[in-house]
C-alpha positions in Angstrom: 124.6 -7.7 160.6 123.0 -6.6 163.8 124.8 -3.5 165.2 126.6 -3.7 168.4 124.5 -2.7 171.4 124.8 0.8 172.9 126.4 -0.9 176.0 129.1 -2.5 173.8 129.8 0.7 172.0 130.1 2.7 175.2 132.2 0.4 177.4 136.0 0.3 177.0 135.9 -3.3 178.4 133.3 -4.5 175.9 133.6 -8.0 174.5 133.5 -8.5 170.7 130.1 -9.6 169.5 130.4 -12.6 167.1 128.6 -10.9 164.2 130.9 -7.8 164.5 133.9 -10.0 164.6 132.8 -11.7 161.4 132.1 -8.4 159.7 135.5 -6.9 160.7 137.3 -10.1 159.5 135.6 -9.8 156.1 136.5 -6.1 155.9 140.1 -6.8 156.8 140.3 -9.5 154.1 138.9 -6.9 151.6 141.4 -4.2 152.7 144.3 -6.8 152.6 143.6 -7.5 148.9 143.6 -3.7 148.0 146.2 -2.8 145.3 144.9 0.7 144.4 148.0 2.6 145.3 150.2 0.2 143.4 148.0 0.5 140.3 148.1 4.3 140.7 151.9 4.2 140.8 152.1 5.5 144.4 153.6 2.3 146.0 155.8 -0.5 144.7 153.9 -3.0 146.6 150.8 -3.2 148.8 151.0 -4.7 152.3 148.2 -3.3 154.4 148.8 -3.4 158.2 145.6 -4.0 160.2 144.7 -4.5 163.8 143.1 -7.6 165.4 139.4 -7.4 164.7 138.4 -6.1 168.1 135.0 -4.5 168.7 136.2 -1.4 170.6 134.6 1.6 172.2 137.6 3.7 171.1 139.3 4.0 167.7 142.8 5.4 167.4 143.8 6.7 164.0 147.4 7.4 163.0 149.0 8.4 159.8 150.4 5.2 158.2 152.3 2.1 159.3 156.1 2.4 159.6 158.9 0.1 158.5 158.8 -1.8 161.9 155.0 -2.2 161.6 155.4 -3.7 158.1 157.9 -6.3 159.4 155.9 -7.0 162.6 152.6 -7.1 160.8 150.6 -5.1 163.4 150.0 -1.4 164.0 152.1 0.7 166.3 154.8 -1.9 166.9 157.9 0.4 166.7 159.5 3.0 169.0 156.7 5.6 168.4 154.1 2.9 169.3 155.8 2.1 172.6 155.7 5.8 173.5 152.1 6.0 172.4 151.2 3.1 174.7 153.0 4.7 177.6 150.8 7.8 177.0 147.7 5.6 177.0 148.8 3.9 180.2 149.2 7.3 181.8 145.5 8.0 180.9 144.4 4.8 182.6 144.0 2.5 179.7 146.4 -0.2 180.9 149.5 -1.7 179.4 150.1 -2.2 175.7 148.3 -5.6 175.4 145.3 -4.3 177.4 145.2 -1.3 175.1 145.4 -3.5 172.0 142.4 -5.5 173.2 140.2 -2.4 173.9 141.3 0.1 171.3 140.8 -0.4 167.5 144.2 0.7 166.1 144.2 1.9 162.5 145.5 4.7 160.3 144.7 7.0 157.4 146.5 4.9 154.9 147.2 1.2 155.5 150.5 0.5 153.9 154.1 1.6 154.8 154.7 4.6 152.4 158.5 4.3 152.5 161.2 6.5 153.8 161.0 10.3 153.5 163.1 11.7 150.7 165.0 13.7 153.3 166.1 10.4 155.0 164.5 11.5 158.3 161.4 9.5 159.2 158.7 8.1 156.9 157.3 9.6 153.8 154.0 11.4 154.3 151.4 9.6 152.2 150.4 11.6 149.2 146.9 13.2 148.8 146.1 10.5 146.2 147.1 7.7 148.6 144.8 9.3 151.2 142.0 9.5 148.8 142.4 6.0 147.5 142.4 4.6 151.1 139.7 6.8 152.5 136.8 4.4 152.2 138.7 1.7 154.1 138.7 3.9 157.2 135.1 5.0 156.6 134.1 1.3 156.6 136.1 0.5 159.7 134.5 3.4 161.6 131.1 2.4 160.3 131.4 -1.1 161.7 133.1 -0.3 165.0 130.9 2.7 165.7 133.2 4.1 168.5 132.1 6.7 171.0 135.6 8.2 170.9 138.2 8.7 168.1 141.8 9.5 169.1 143.6 11.2 166.2 147.4 10.9 166.3 149.4 13.4 164.3 148.5 16.2 161.9 147.2 14.0 159.0 144.7 12.2 161.2 143.7 15.5 162.8 143.0 17.0 159.4 140.9 14.0 158.3 138.4 14.7 161.1 138.7 18.4 161.9 140.2 20.0 158.9 143.4 22.2 158.8 143.4 22.9 162.5 146.9 23.7 164.0 148.1 21.0 166.4 148.5 23.5 169.2 144.9 24.5 169.0 143.6 20.9 169.0 145.7 18.9 171.5 144.2 19.2 174.9 140.7 19.8 173.6 137.8 17.4 173.1 135.6 17.9 170.1 132.1 16.7 169.1 131.6 15.1 165.8 130.4 18.4 164.4 133.8 20.0 165.4 132.6 21.9 168.4 134.7 21.9 171.5 133.3 20.0 174.5 134.0 20.0 178.2 135.5 16.5 179.0 133.3 16.2 182.1 130.1 16.5 180.1 131.1 15.5 176.6 129.8 12.0 176.7 126.3 13.2 177.6 126.3 15.8 174.7 125.4 13.2 172.1 127.9 14.5 169.5 129.4 11.1 168.8 132.0 10.1 168.0 133.9 12.5 170.3 137.3 13.4 168.9 140.4 13.8 171.0 143.6 14.8 169.2 147.1 13.7 170.2 150.4 14.7 168.7 152.5 12.1 166.8 154.9 10.2 169.1 157.5 9.8 166.4 161.1 10.9 167.2 161.1 12.6 163.8 158.5 15.1 165.1 159.9 18.1 167.1 156.5 19.3 168.2 156.9 17.9 171.7 160.2 19.7 172.2 158.4 22.8 173.3 157.4 22.8 177.0 154.0 24.4 176.1 153.3 21.5 173.8 154.2 18.9 176.4 151.8 20.6 178.7 149.1 20.3 176.1 149.8 16.6 175.8 149.4 16.2 179.6 146.1 18.1 179.3 144.9 15.7 176.5 145.8 12.6 178.5 144.0 14.0 181.5 140.9 14.6 179.3 141.2 11.0 178.1 141.3 9.7 181.6 138.3 11.8 182.6 136.3 10.6 179.5 137.0 7.0 180.2 136.3 7.3 183.9 132.9 8.9 183.0 132.2 5.9 180.8 133.0 3.3 183.4 130.8 5.1 186.0 127.8 5.4 183.6 
């Protein structure tokens, strides 16, 4: 498979090259047949939730699908997803359908993990589930080759930047080596993919209740707007 051109990787409005679309469709079929977590006793059934095979300049990585996503069959379909798409619209990425066409939406684990034992929210995938699913995400990123990865929530943040507290990550832009970058010059730094952490939009999370944390979210969305504007101007 010939890799997507640099122009396709760098433009949020890129069209999906035919060969990339074919490769993503094959990968999605492979992931859809995965039963590792069932065989390991982590899930009762496997039902991977995957995005449309879009060739995107931006990849967004959440924690895991929720119950609504499992029913709807596409990522970020529930209440948290609606809030997430409002955030993205604020950053200049258009409405939900526009965002779905230009952002590759995926997650650390691909199946709904079930309700949390406490009854509040969804269960956090186990470390074994994360490990069993890891190469699926690696292969997705290897095919899409984004210039920017948006991490949503603590689990996705840890996957890329280690055990960094959310309040030290949200509002910052990082290079692929974990160094902080200025949003205005980050795209020219060559440390791709750039990483921009966001909090989880779930109502079960209380992180955004703090005014200081809401200010960090606004800063992160401003950085995202600036990064995308720099891309469209280049």
